[in-house]
PDB file with SEQRES, HELIX, SHEET and CRYST1 records, atoms N, CA, C and O in Angstrom:
SEQRES   1 A   76  MET SER ARG GLN ASP VAL GLN VAL SER GLN ARG GLY GLU          
SEQRES   2 A   76  LEU GLU ALA ILE LYS PHE GLU ASN GLU THR LEU ARG ARG          
SEQRES   3 A   76  ARG VAL ARG ASP LEU GLU LEU VAL VAL LYS LYS TYR ARG          
SEQRES   4 A   76  GLU ARG GLU SER ALA ALA VAL GLU LYS THR ALA GLN ASP          
SEQRES   5 A   76  ILE VAL SER ASP LEU GLY MET LYS LEU GLY LYS ALA THR          
SEQRES   6 A   76  VAL ILE PRO LYS ASP ASP ALA LYS GLU ASP PRO                  
HELIX    1 AA1 ARG A    3  LEU A   61  1                                  59    
HELIX    2 AA2 LYS A   69  LYS A   73  1                                   5    
CRYST1    1.000    1.000    1.000  90.00  90.00  90.00 P 1           1          
ATOM      1  N   MET A   1       7.004  40.165 -44.127  1.00  0.00           N  
ATOM      2  CA  MET A   1       6.391  38.876 -43.903  1.00  0.00           C  
ATOM      3  C   MET A   1       4.882  39.057 -43.685  1.00  0.00           C  
ATOM      4  O   MET A   1       4.443  39.886 -42.888  1.00  0.00           O  
ATOM      5  N   SER A   2       4.118  38.263 -44.412  1.00  0.00           N  
ATOM      6  CA  SER A   2       2.669  38.402 -44.295  1.00  0.00           C  
ATOM      7  C   SER A   2       2.150  37.737 -43.028  1.00  0.00           C  
ATOM      8  O   SER A   2       2.841  36.955 -42.375  1.00  0.00           O  
ATOM      9  N   ARG A   3       0.938  38.068 -42.717  1.00  0.00           N  
ATOM     10  CA  ARG A   3       0.281  37.506 -41.522  1.00  0.00           C  
ATOM     11  C   ARG A   3       0.212  35.985 -41.625  1.00  0.00           C  
ATOM     12  O   ARG A   3       0.419  35.283 -40.635  1.00  0.00           O  
ATOM     13  N   GLN A   4      -0.072  35.486 -42.799  1.00  0.00           N  
ATOM     14  CA  GLN A   4      -0.138  34.033 -42.994  1.00  0.00           C  
ATOM     15  C   GLN A   4       1.221  33.380 -42.776  1.00  0.00           C  
ATOM     16  O   GLN A   4       1.299  32.295 -42.201  1.00  0.00           O  
ATOM     17  N   ASP A   5       2.287  34.024 -43.226  1.00  0.00           N  
ATOM     18  CA  ASP A   5       3.657  33.504 -43.023  1.00  0.00           C  
ATOM     19  C   ASP A   5       3.971  33.432 -41.534  1.00  0.00           C  
ATOM     20  O   ASP A   5       4.574  32.464 -41.071  1.00  0.00           O  
ATOM     21  N   VAL A   6       3.572  34.432 -40.797  1.00  0.00           N  
ATOM     22  CA  VAL A   6       3.811  34.481 -39.345  1.00  0.00           C  
ATOM     23  C   VAL A   6       3.060  33.327 -38.687  1.00  0.00           C  
ATOM     24  O   VAL A   6       3.610  32.640 -37.826  1.00  0.00           O  
ATOM     25  N   GLN A   7       1.824  33.114 -39.081  1.00  0.00           N  
ATOM     26  CA  GLN A   7       1.024  32.019 -38.507  1.00  0.00           C  
ATOM     27  C   GLN A   7       1.659  30.654 -38.810  1.00  0.00           C  
ATOM     28  O   GLN A   7       1.710  29.785 -37.939  1.00  0.00           O  
ATOM     29  N   VAL A   8       2.128  30.473 -40.013  1.00  0.00           N  
ATOM     30  CA  VAL A   8       2.778  29.221 -40.405  1.00  0.00           C  
ATOM     31  C   VAL A   8       4.057  29.027 -39.548  1.00  0.00           C  
ATOM     32  O   VAL A   8       4.325  27.936 -39.044  1.00  0.00           O  
ATOM     33  N   SER A   9       4.799  30.075 -39.408  1.00  0.00           N  
ATOM     34  CA  SER A   9       6.043  29.999 -38.619  1.00  0.00           C  
ATOM     35  C   SER A   9       5.725  29.671 -37.145  1.00  0.00           C  
ATOM     36  O   SER A   9       6.377  28.828 -36.530  1.00  0.00           O  
ATOM     37  N   GLN A  10       4.726  30.346 -36.608  1.00  0.00           N  
ATOM     38  CA  GLN A  10       4.342  30.090 -35.209  1.00  0.00           C  
ATOM     39  C   GLN A  10       3.807  28.662 -35.034  1.00  0.00           C  
ATOM     40  O   GLN A  10       4.077  28.010 -34.026  1.00  0.00           O  
ATOM     41  N   ARG A  11       3.063  28.197 -36.006  1.00  0.00           N  
ATOM     42  CA  ARG A  11       2.545  26.833 -35.946  1.00  0.00           C  
ATOM     43  C   ARG A  11       3.690  25.804 -35.939  1.00  0.00           C  
ATOM     44  O   ARG A  11       3.651  24.811 -35.212  1.00  0.00           O  
ATOM     45  N   GLY A  12       4.691  26.069 -36.755  1.00  0.00           N  
ATOM     46  CA  GLY A  12       5.858  25.199 -36.798  1.00  0.00           C  
ATOM     47  C   GLY A  12       6.600  25.201 -35.454  1.00  0.00           C  
ATOM     48  O   GLY A  12       7.018  24.152 -34.961  1.00  0.00           O  
ATOM     49  N   GLU A  13       6.755  26.393 -34.874  1.00  0.00           N  
ATOM     50  CA  GLU A  13       7.401  26.484 -33.577  1.00  0.00           C  
ATOM     51  C   GLU A  13       6.593  25.738 -32.503  1.00  0.00           C  
ATOM     52  O   GLU A  13       7.162  25.054 -31.652  1.00  0.00           O  
ATOM     53  N   LEU A  14       5.280  25.878 -32.555  1.00  0.00           N  
ATOM     54  CA  LEU A  14       4.426  25.182 -31.603  1.00  0.00           C  
ATOM     55  C   LEU A  14       4.564  23.672 -31.734  1.00  0.00           C  
ATOM     56  O   LEU A  14       4.650  22.972 -30.725  1.00  0.00           O  
ATOM     57  N   GLU A  15       4.587  23.167 -32.947  1.00  0.00           N  
ATOM     58  CA  GLU A  15       4.742  21.721 -33.143  1.00  0.00           C  
ATOM     59  C   GLU A  15       6.125  21.239 -32.621  1.00  0.00           C  
ATOM     60  O   GLU A  15       6.236  20.166 -32.027  1.00  0.00           O  
ATOM     61  N   ALA A  16       7.141  22.039 -32.854  1.00  0.00           N  
ATOM     62  CA  ALA A  16       8.481  21.682 -32.366  1.00  0.00           C  
ATOM     63  C   ALA A  16       8.496  21.650 -30.840  1.00  0.00           C  
ATOM     64  O   ALA A  16       9.112  20.769 -30.241  1.00  0.00           O  
ATOM     65  N   ILE A  17       7.815  22.617 -30.208  1.00  0.00           N  
ATOM     66  CA  ILE A  17       7.760  22.672 -28.742  1.00  0.00           C  
ATOM     67  C   ILE A  17       6.951  21.458 -28.216  1.00  0.00           C  
ATOM     68  O   ILE A  17       7.318  20.855 -27.207  1.00  0.00           O  
ATOM     69  N   LYS A  18       5.858  21.114 -28.907  1.00  0.00           N  
ATOM     70  CA  LYS A  18       5.075  19.948 -28.479  1.00  0.00           C  
ATOM     71  C   LYS A  18       5.902  18.677 -28.560  1.00  0.00           C  
ATOM     72  O   LYS A  18       5.841  17.841 -27.658  1.00  0.00           O  
ATOM     73  N   PHE A  19       6.656  18.523 -29.603  1.00  0.00           N  
ATOM     74  CA  PHE A  19       7.502  17.343 -29.785  1.00  0.00           C  
ATOM     75  C   PHE A  19       8.558  17.277 -28.688  1.00  0.00           C  
ATOM     76  O   PHE A  19       8.780  16.213 -28.110  1.00  0.00           O  
ATOM     77  N   GLU A  20       9.211  18.402 -28.396  1.00  0.00           N  
ATOM     78  CA  GLU A  20      10.205  18.466 -27.362  1.00  0.00           C  
ATOM     79  C   GLU A  20       9.578  18.139 -25.983  1.00  0.00           C  
ATOM     80  O   GLU A  20      10.180  17.433 -25.173  1.00  0.00           O  
ATOM     81  N   ASN A  21       8.393  18.650 -25.740  1.00  0.00           N  
ATOM     82  CA  ASN A  21       7.682  18.412 -24.508  1.00  0.00           C  
ATOM     83  C   ASN A  21       7.403  16.911 -24.331  1.00  0.00           C  
ATOM     84  O   ASN A  21       7.620  16.359 -23.253  1.00  0.00           O  
ATOM     85  N   GLU A  22       6.937  16.279 -25.364  1.00  0.00           N  
ATOM     86  CA  GLU A  22       6.643  14.820 -25.297  1.00  0.00           C  
ATOM     87  C   GLU A  22       7.949  14.039 -25.092  1.00  0.00           C  
ATOM     88  O   GLU A  22       7.963  13.064 -24.340  1.00  0.00           O  
ATOM     89  N   THR A  23       9.016  14.436 -25.727  1.00  0.00           N  
ATOM     90  CA  THR A  23      10.313  13.788 -25.552  1.00  0.00           C  
ATOM     91  C   THR A  23      10.759  13.904 -24.085  1.00  0.00           C  
ATOM     92  O   THR A  23      11.228  12.933 -23.492  1.00  0.00           O  
ATOM     93  N   LEU A  24      10.607  15.088 -23.522  1.00  0.00           N  
ATOM     94  CA  LEU A  24      10.981  15.280 -22.108  1.00  0.00           C  
ATOM     95  C   LEU A  24      10.095  14.463 -21.179  1.00  0.00           C  
ATOM     96  O   LEU A  24      10.578  13.915 -20.188  1.00  0.00           O  
ATOM     97  N   ARG A  25       8.818  14.376 -21.484  1.00  0.00           N  
ATOM     98  CA  ARG A  25       7.911  13.556 -20.649  1.00  0.00           C  
ATOM     99  C   ARG A  25       8.349  12.099 -20.650  1.00  0.00           C  
ATOM    100  O   ARG A  25       8.369  11.448 -19.605  1.00  0.00           O  
ATOM    101  N   ARG A  26       8.701  11.586 -21.838  1.00  0.00           N  
ATOM    102  CA  ARG A  26       9.192  10.190 -21.931  1.00  0.00           C  
ATOM    103  C   ARG A  26      10.463  10.015 -21.108  1.00  0.00           C  
ATOM    104  O   ARG A  26      10.623   9.016 -20.408  1.00  0.00           O  
ATOM    105  N   ARG A  27      11.354  10.978 -21.194  1.00  0.00           N  
ATOM    106  CA  ARG A  27      12.610  10.909 -20.436  1.00  0.00           C  
ATOM    107  C   ARG A  27      12.360  10.909 -18.939  1.00  0.00           C  
ATOM    108  O   ARG A  27      13.018  10.177 -18.201  1.00  0.00           O  
ATOM    109  N   VAL A  28      11.428  11.710 -18.489  1.00  0.00           N  
ATOM    110  CA  VAL A  28      11.084  11.764 -17.064  1.00  0.00           C  
ATOM    111  C   VAL A  28      10.511  10.416 -16.642  1.00  0.00           C  
ATOM    112  O   VAL A  28      10.866   9.915 -15.575  1.00  0.00           O  
ATOM    113  N   ARG A  29       9.631   9.811 -17.448  1.00  0.00           N  
ATOM    114  CA  ARG A  29       9.079   8.494 -17.098  1.00  0.00           C  
ATOM    115  C   ARG A  29      10.174   7.438 -17.015  1.00  0.00           C  
ATOM    116  O   ARG A  29      10.171   6.598 -16.115  1.00  0.00           O  
ATOM    117  N   ASP A  30      11.109   7.487 -17.960  1.00  0.00           N  
ATOM    118  CA  ASP A  30      12.222   6.537 -17.927  1.00  0.00           C  
ATOM    119  C   ASP A  30      13.068   6.720 -16.662  1.00  0.00           C  
ATOM    120  O   ASP A  30      13.461   5.739 -16.030  1.00  0.00           O  
ATOM    121  N   LEU A  31      13.341   7.948 -16.303  1.00  0.00           N  
ATOM    122  CA  LEU A  31      14.139   8.222 -15.093  1.00  0.00           C  
ATOM    123  C   LEU A  31      13.402   7.798 -13.842  1.00  0.00           C  
ATOM    124  O   LEU A  31      14.016   7.293 -12.902  1.00  0.00           O  
ATOM    125  N   GLU A  32      12.072   7.997 -13.814  1.00  0.00           N  
ATOM    126  CA  GLU A  32      11.284   7.570 -12.660  1.00  0.00           C  
ATOM    127  C   GLU A  32      11.365   6.050 -12.509  1.00  0.00           C  
ATOM    128  O   GLU A  32      11.441   5.547 -11.388  1.00  0.00           O  
ATOM    129  N   LEU A  33      11.350   5.313 -13.621  1.00  0.00           N  
ATOM    130  CA  LEU A  33      11.477   3.877 -13.526  1.00  0.00           C  
ATOM    131  C   LEU A  33      12.860   3.449 -13.018  1.00  0.00           C  
ATOM    132  O   LEU A  33      12.981   2.506 -12.237  1.00  0.00           O  
ATOM    133  N   VAL A  34      13.889   4.150 -13.471  1.00  0.00           N  
ATOM    134  CA  VAL A  34      15.250   3.874 -12.989  1.00  0.00           C  
ATOM    135  C   VAL A  34      15.339   4.082 -11.486  1.00  0.00           C  
ATOM    136  O   VAL A  34      15.902   3.256 -10.768  1.00  0.00           O  
ATOM    137  N   VAL A  35      14.778   5.194 -11.013  1.00  0.00           N  
ATOM    138  CA  VAL A  35      14.813   5.472  -9.575  1.00  0.00           C  
ATOM    139  C   VAL A  35      14.004   4.432  -8.802  1.00  0.00           C  
ATOM    140  O   VAL A  35      14.440   3.974  -7.746  1.00  0.00           O  
ATOM    141  N   LYS A  36      12.848   4.059  -9.308  1.00  0.00           N  
ATOM    142  CA  LYS A  36      11.998   3.034  -8.654  1.00  0.00           C  
ATOM    143  C   LYS A  36      12.753   1.709  -8.539  1.00  0.00           C  
ATOM    144  O   LYS A  36      12.752   1.087  -7.476  1.00  0.00           O  
ATOM    145  N   LYS A  37      13.387   1.281  -9.603  1.00  0.00           N  
ATOM    146  CA  LYS A  37      14.155   0.014  -9.570  1.00  0.00           C  
ATOM    147  C   LYS A  37      15.309   0.108  -8.609  1.00  0.00           C  
ATOM    148  O   LYS A  37      15.587  -0.844  -7.880  1.00  0.00           O  
ATOM    149  N   TYR A  38      15.994   1.249  -8.591  1.00  0.00           N  
ATOM    150  CA  TYR A  38      17.128   1.456  -7.693  1.00  0.00           C  
ATOM    151  C   TYR A  38      16.651   1.355  -6.244  1.00  0.00           C  
ATOM    152  O   TYR A  38      17.294   0.691  -5.430  1.00  0.00           O  
ATOM    153  N   ARG A  39      15.541   2.000  -5.914  1.00  0.00           N  
ATOM    154  CA  ARG A  39      15.020   1.992  -4.565  1.00  0.00           C  
ATOM    155  C   ARG A  39      14.600   0.564  -4.143  1.00  0.00           C  
ATOM    156  O   ARG A  39      14.823   0.149  -3.005  1.00  0.00           O  
ATOM    157  N   GLU A  40      13.992  -0.166  -5.081  1.00  0.00           N  
ATOM    158  CA  GLU A  40      13.600  -1.552  -4.788  1.00  0.00           C  
ATOM    159  C   GLU A  40      14.822  -2.406  -4.492  1.00  0.00           C  
ATOM    160  O   GLU A  40      14.807  -3.206  -3.557  1.00  0.00           O  
ATOM    161  N   ARG A  41      15.875  -2.245  -5.278  1.00  0.00           N  
ATOM    162  CA  ARG A  41      17.126  -2.993  -5.066  1.00  0.00           C  
ATOM    163  C   ARG A  41      17.732  -2.654  -3.724  1.00  0.00           C  
ATOM    164  O   ARG A  41      18.149  -3.545  -2.984  1.00  0.00           O  
ATOM    165  N   GLU A  42      17.784  -1.365  -3.402  1.00  0.00           N  
ATOM    166  CA  GLU A  42      18.365  -0.916  -2.141  1.00  0.00           C  
ATOM    167  C   GLU A  42      17.559  -1.467  -0.962  1.00  0.00           C  
ATOM    168  O   GLU A  42      18.124  -1.927   0.030  1.00  0.00           O  
ATOM    169  N   SER A  43      16.230  -1.413  -1.088  1.00  0.00           N  
ATOM    170  CA  SER A  43      15.368  -1.918  -0.040  1.00  0.00           C  
ATOM    171  C   SER A  43      15.573  -3.414   0.187  1.00  0.00           C  
ATOM    172  O   SER A  43      15.627  -3.883   1.324  1.00  0.00           O  
ATOM    173  N   ALA A  44      15.685  -4.146  -0.909  1.00  0.00           N  
ATOM    174  CA  ALA A  44      15.933  -5.592  -0.830  1.00  0.00           C  
ATOM    175  C   ALA A  44      17.283  -5.865  -0.194  1.00  0.00           C  
ATOM    176  O   ALA A  44      17.414  -6.795   0.602  1.00  0.00           O  
ATOM    177  N   ALA A  45      18.288  -5.070  -0.530  1.00  0.00           N  
ATOM    178  CA  ALA A  45      19.627  -5.248   0.019  1.00  0.00           C  
ATOM    179  C   ALA A  45      19.632  -4.982   1.546  1.00  0.00           C  
ATOM    180  O   ALA A  45      20.269  -5.710   2.308  1.00  0.00           O  
ATOM    181  N   VAL A  46      18.926  -3.949   1.963  1.00  0.00           N  
ATOM    182  CA  VAL A  46      18.849  -3.629   3.381  1.00  0.00           C  
ATOM    183  C   VAL A  46      18.108  -4.727   4.126  1.00  0.00           C  
ATOM    184  O   VAL A  46      18.509  -5.123   5.220  1.00  0.00           O  
ATOM    185  N   GLU A  47      17.032  -5.216   3.535  1.00  0.00           N  
ATOM    186  CA  GLU A  47      16.255  -6.311   4.161  1.00  0.00           C  
ATOM    187  C   GLU A  47      17.125  -7.571   4.279  1.00  0.00           C  
ATOM    188  O   GLU A  47      17.116  -8.241   5.311  1.00  0.00           O  
ATOM    189  N   LYS A  48      17.864  -7.883   3.232  1.00  0.00           N  
ATOM    190  CA  LYS A  48      18.731  -9.046   3.236  1.00  0.00           C  
ATOM    191  C   LYS A  48      19.814  -8.899   4.317  1.00  0.00           C  
ATOM    192  O   LYS A  48      20.114  -9.860   5.025  1.00  0.00           O  
ATOM    193  N   THR A  49      20.391  -7.723   4.444  1.00  0.00           N  
ATOM    194  CA  THR A  49      21.406  -7.464   5.457  1.00  0.00           C  
ATOM    195  C   THR A  49      20.837  -7.642   6.845  1.00  0.00           C  
ATOM    196  O   THR A  49      21.476  -8.239   7.712  1.00  0.00           O  
ATOM    197  N   ALA A  50      19.617  -7.119   7.065  1.00  0.00           N  
ATOM    198  CA  ALA A  50      18.971  -7.263   8.366  1.00  0.00           C  
ATOM    199  C   ALA A  50      18.709  -8.730   8.675  1.00  0.00           C  
ATOM    200  O   ALA A  50      18.926  -9.171   9.804  1.00  0.00           O  
ATOM    201  N   GLN A  51      18.248  -9.491   7.692  1.00  0.00           N  
ATOM    202  CA  GLN A  51      18.014 -10.919   7.899  1.00  0.00           C  
ATOM    203  C   GLN A  51      19.322 -11.641   8.239  1.00  0.00           C  
ATOM    204  O   GLN A  51      19.351 -12.510   9.110  1.00  0.00           O  
ATOM    205  N   ASP A  52      20.390 -11.277   7.552  1.00  0.00           N  
ATOM    206  CA  ASP A  52      21.691 -11.891   7.824  1.00  0.00           C  
ATOM    207  C   ASP A  52      22.157 -11.596   9.239  1.00  0.00           C  
ATOM    208  O   ASP A  52      22.693 -12.473   9.917  1.00  0.00           O  
ATOM    209  N   ILE A  53      21.953 -10.360   9.686  1.00  0.00           N  
ATOM    210  CA  ILE A  53      22.385  -9.983  11.035  1.00  0.00           C  
ATOM    211  C   ILE A  53      21.591 -10.790  12.064  1.00  0.00           C  
ATOM    212  O   ILE A  53      22.162 -11.296  13.030  1.00  0.00           O  
ATOM    213  N   VAL A  54      20.280 -10.911  11.862  1.00  0.00           N  
ATOM    214  CA  VAL A  54      19.445 -11.652  12.816  1.00  0.00           C  
ATOM    215  C   VAL A  54      19.833 -13.116  12.791  1.00  0.00           C  
ATOM    216  O   VAL A  54      19.899 -13.753  13.842  1.00  0.00           O  
ATOM    217  N   SER A  55      20.090 -13.660  11.616  1.00  0.00           N  
ATOM    218  CA  SER A  55      20.495 -15.057  11.511  1.00  0.00           C  
ATOM    219  C   SER A  55      21.830 -15.298  12.212  1.00  0.00           C  
ATOM    220  O   SER A  55      21.982 -16.263  12.960  1.00  0.00           O  
ATOM    221  N   ASP A  56      22.805 -14.402  11.961  1.00  0.00           N  
ATOM    222  CA  ASP A  56      24.123 -14.552  12.628  1.00  0.00           C  
ATOM    223  C   ASP A  56      23.988 -14.433  14.157  1.00  0.00           C  
ATOM    224  O   ASP A  56      24.625 -15.174  14.905  1.00  0.00           O  
ATOM    225  N   LEU A  57      23.180 -13.525  14.586  1.00  0.00           N  
ATOM    226  CA  LEU A  57      22.959 -13.354  16.018  1.00  0.00           C  
ATOM    227  C   LEU A  57      22.319 -14.603  16.608  1.00  0.00           C  
ATOM    228  O   LEU A  57      22.687 -15.046  17.696  1.00  0.00           O  
ATOM    229  N   GLY A  58      21.359 -15.167  15.883  1.00  0.00           N  
ATOM    230  CA  GLY A  58      20.685 -16.389  16.366  1.00  0.00           C  
ATOM    231  C   GLY A  58      21.690 -17.536  16.463  1.00  0.00           C  
ATOM    232  O   GLY A  58      21.635 -18.324  17.407  1.00  0.00           O  
ATOM    233  N   MET A  59      22.588 -17.637  15.518  1.00  0.00           N  
ATOM    234  CA  MET A  59      23.604 -18.705  15.559  1.00  0.00           C  
ATOM    235  C   MET A  59      24.555 -18.492  16.737  1.00  0.00           C  
ATOM    236  O   MET A  59      24.942 -19.449  17.409  1.00  0.00           O  
ATOM    237  N   LYS A  60      24.926 -17.249  16.981  1.00  0.00           N  
ATOM    238  CA  LYS A  60      25.846 -16.946  18.083  1.00  0.00           C  
ATOM    239  C   LYS A  60      25.208 -17.210  19.408  1.00  0.00           C  
ATOM    240  O   LYS A  60      25.874 -17.675  20.332  1.00  0.00           O  
ATOM    241  N   LEU A  61      23.931 -16.928  19.532  1.00  0.00           N  
ATOM    242  CA  LEU A  61      23.229 -17.106  20.796  1.00  0.00           C  
ATOM    243  C   LEU A  61      22.922 -18.580  21.043  1.00  0.00           C  
ATOM    244  O   LEU A  61      22.797 -19.022  22.185  1.00  0.00           O  
ATOM    245  N   GLY A  62      22.806 -19.324  19.956  1.00  0.00           N  
ATOM    246  CA  GLY A  62      22.501 -20.753  20.086  1.00  0.00           C  
ATOM    247  C   GLY A  62      21.145 -20.929  20.753  1.00  0.00           C  
ATOM    248  O   GLY A  62      20.123 -20.441  20.269  1.00  0.00           O  
ATOM    249  N   LYS A  63      21.161 -21.630  21.863  1.00  0.00           N  
ATOM    250  CA  LYS A  63      19.896 -21.888  22.543  1.00  0.00           C  
ATOM    251  C   LYS A  63      19.685 -20.948  23.722  1.00  0.00           C  
ATOM    252  O   LYS A  63      18.858 -21.224  24.591  1.00  0.00           O  
ATOM    253  N   ALA A  64      20.392 -19.884  23.761  1.00  0.00           N  
ATOM    254  CA  ALA A  64      20.242 -18.917  24.864  1.00  0.00           C  
ATOM    255  C   ALA A  64      18.832 -18.348  24.831  1.00  0.00           C  
ATOM    256  O   ALA A  64      18.246 -18.172  23.763  1.00  0.00           O  
ATOM    257  N   THR A  65      18.308 -18.068  25.984  1.00  0.00           N  
ATOM    258  CA  THR A  65      16.971 -17.502  26.097  1.00  0.00           C  
ATOM    259  C   THR A  65      17.099 -16.037  26.341  1.00  0.00           C  
ATOM    260  O   THR A  65      17.903 -15.586  27.157  1.00  0.00           O  
ATOM    261  N   VAL A  66      16.288 -15.290  25.616  1.00  0.00           N  
ATOM    262  CA  VAL A  66      16.267 -13.853  25.816  1.00  0.00           C  
ATOM    263  C   VAL A  66      15.074 -13.518  26.669  1.00  0.00           C  
ATOM    264  O   VAL A  66      13.947 -13.870  26.321  1.00  0.00           O  
ATOM    265  N   ILE A  67      15.292 -12.848  27.775  1.00  0.00           N  
ATOM    266  CA  ILE A  67      14.217 -12.465  28.677  1.00  0.00           C  
ATOM    267  C   ILE A  67      13.852 -11.014  28.378  1.00  0.00           C  
ATOM    268  O   ILE A  67      14.700 -10.128  28.478  1.00  0.00           O  
ATOM    269  N   PRO A  68      12.594 -10.767  28.010  1.00  0.00           N  
ATOM    270  CA  PRO A  68      12.204  -9.371  27.756  1.00  0.00           C  
ATOM    271  C   PRO A  68      12.446  -8.500  28.968  1.00  0.00           C  
ATOM    272  O   PRO A  68      12.371  -8.979  30.099  1.00  0.00           O  
ATOM    273  N   LYS A  69      12.727  -7.271  28.758  1.00  0.00           N  
ATOM    274  CA  LYS A  69      13.093  -6.334  29.832  1.00  0.00           C  
ATOM    275  C   LYS A  69      11.991  -6.289  30.918  1.00  0.00           C  
ATOM    276  O   LYS A  69      12.310  -6.278  32.107  1.00  0.00           O  
ATOM    277  N   ASP A  70      10.720  -6.264  30.530  1.00  0.00           N  
ATOM    278  CA  ASP A  70       9.635  -6.195  31.495  1.00  0.00           C  
ATOM    279  C   ASP A  70       9.587  -7.412  32.391  1.00  0.00           C  
ATOM    280  O   ASP A  70       9.331  -7.287  33.589  1.00  0.00           O  
ATOM    281  N   ASP A  71       9.833  -8.608  31.826  1.00  0.00           N  
ATOM    282  CA  ASP A  71       9.812  -9.850  32.613  1.00  0.00           C  
ATOM    283  C   ASP A  71      10.955  -9.903  33.629  1.00  0.00           C  
ATOM    284  O   ASP A  71      10.815 -10.490  34.702  1.00  0.00           O  
ATOM    285  N   ALA A  72      12.064  -9.298  33.287  1.00  0.00           N  
ATOM    286  CA  ALA A  72      13.226  -9.348  34.175  1.00  0.00           C  
ATOM    287  C   ALA A  72      12.980  -8.553  35.463  1.00  0.00           C  
ATOM    288  O   ALA A  72      13.547  -8.874  36.507  1.00  0.00           O  
ATOM    289  N   LYS A  73      12.143  -7.524  35.391  1.00  0.00           N  
ATOM    290  CA  LYS A  73      11.860  -6.698  36.553  1.00  0.00           C  
ATOM    291  C   LYS A  73      10.928  -7.384  37.557  1.00  0.00           C  
ATOM    292  O   LYS A  73      10.893  -7.021  38.733  1.00  0.00           O  
ATOM    293  N   GLU A  74      10.186  -8.363  37.087  1.00  0.00           N  
ATOM    294  CA  GLU A  74       9.157  -8.994  37.937  1.00  0.00           C  
ATOM    295  C   GLU A  74       9.670 -10.200  38.687  1.00  0.00           C  
ATOM    296  O   GLU A  74       8.858 -11.037  39.081  1.00  0.00           O  
ATOM    297  N   ASP A  75      10.959 -10.347  38.910  1.00  0.00           N  
ATOM    298  CA  ASP A  75      11.502 -11.492  39.668  1.00  0.00           C  
ATOM    299  C   ASP A  75      11.007 -11.445  41.092  1.00  0.00           C  
ATOM    300  O   ASP A  75      11.045 -10.385  41.717  1.00  0.00           O  
ATOM    301  N   PRO A  76      10.520 -12.613  41.651  1.00  0.00           N  
ATOM    302  CA  PRO A  76       9.988 -12.637  43.040  1.00  0.00           C  
ATOM    303  C   PRO A  76      11.074 -12.528  44.075  1.00  0.00           C  
ATOM    304  O   PRO A  76      10.788 -12.533  45.273  1.00  0.00           O  
TER     305      PRO A  76                                                      
END                                                                             
């Protein structure tokens, strides 16, 4: 095999590696978006659950007054 043939072969390998690298970069970007969307959904679900708990607690307490711990100690 001549030197020129080796160079052509190596150039072809380099182009194939570049193509594979770009394909992998795109795949990583896609997966990062999937993870980001998943985290946003999970965060929204946790926030919704917390709001529901507070709302339910408020309904159960009705008009009850909550005295902060510091205020309770200062009774005359």
